[in-house]
C-alpha positions in Angstrom: 53.3 23.0 -58.4 51.9 19.5 -58.8 49.7 18.7 -61.8 46.8 18.1 -59.4 46.2 20.2 -56.3 45.1 18.6 -53.1 41.7 19.5 -51.7 41.3 22.2 -49.2 40.0 20.4 -46.2 37.9 23.1 -44.5 37.5 26.8 -45.3 35.4 29.0 -43.0 34.8 32.6 -44.0 35.3 35.1 -41.2 35.6 38.9 -40.7 39.1 40.3 -40.9 41.6 38.9 -40.1 39.9 35.6 -40.9 39.5 34.0 -44.4 37.9 36.6 -46.7 34.5 35.8 -48.2 35.6 37.4 -51.5 38.4 34.8 -52.0 36.1 31.9 -51.4 34.9 31.4 -55.1 38.5 31.3 -56.4 39.6 28.9 -53.7 36.6 26.7 -54.5 37.7 26.5 -58.1 41.1 25.4 -57.0 39.7 23.0 -54.5 38.4 20.5 -57.1 41.6 18.5 -56.7 42.2 15.3 -54.7 39.7 14.6 -51.9 36.8 16.6 -50.6 36.8 20.3 -49.6 34.2 21.8 -47.2 33.3 25.5 -47.2 31.3 27.3 -44.6 30.1 30.8 -45.4 29.6 32.9 -42.3 29.3 36.4 -43.8 26.7 36.5 -46.6 23.6 34.5 -47.4 23.4 33.0 -50.9 27.2 33.4 -51.4 27.4 30.1 -53.4 25.8 31.4 -56.6 29.2 30.8 -58.3 28.9 27.0 -57.6 26.2 26.7 -60.3 28.7 27.8 -63.0 31.3 25.4 -61.7 28.7 22.6 -61.7 28.0 23.3 -65.4 31.7 22.6 -66.0 31.3 19.2 -64.3 32.2 20.1 -60.7 30.6 18.0 -57.9 29.4 20.6 -55.5 26.6 20.1 -53.0 25.3 23.2 -51.2 23.2 23.0 -48.1 22.5 26.3 -46.4 25.8 27.9 -45.6 27.9 24.8 -46.2 29.2 23.6 -49.5 31.1 20.4 -50.1 33.2 19.9 -53.2 34.2 16.4 -54.3 37.1 15.6 -56.5 36.4 15.4 -60.2 38.7 13.8 -62.8 38.4 16.6 -65.3 36.3 19.7 -65.8 34.5 20.1 -69.1 35.8 22.4 -71.7 34.2 25.8 -70.9 33.2 28.8 -73.0 33.7 31.6 -70.5 31.6 34.8 -70.5 33.9 37.2 -68.7 31.2 39.9 -68.3 29.4 37.8 -65.6 30.1 38.2 -62.0 32.5 35.7 -60.5 34.7 35.8 -63.6 37.8 35.0 -61.5 36.6 31.6 -60.5 35.7 30.8 -64.1 39.2 31.7 -65.3 40.7 29.5 -62.6 38.3 26.7 -63.5 39.2 27.2 -67.2 42.8 26.8 -66.4 42.1 23.4 -64.8 39.7 22.2 -67.6 40.7 19.8 -70.3 41.0 21.1 -73.8 40.7 24.6 -75.1 39.0 27.3 -73.0 37.5 30.2 -74.9 
């Protein structure tokens, strides 16, 4: 795989067989690569609670209603993960992409 993933251009969650809403937080963590990624949540309201945790790591995510845009960041900050929280998969993925040591 390349050192830096390309952005995911557009993800729209849909009922089966569409893109699963449960995969959206992990893909958003991976989408902080080159370019801008757009996510549209069509299943649940307030599904972007995980974006706040990524923003604390330095991610540039803007949420407006059911749309979230993720802009490229050079490097995420070194995180201290609390794996007991919900959304822990996206934090692990973000920790893999962060600079330095992730605890």
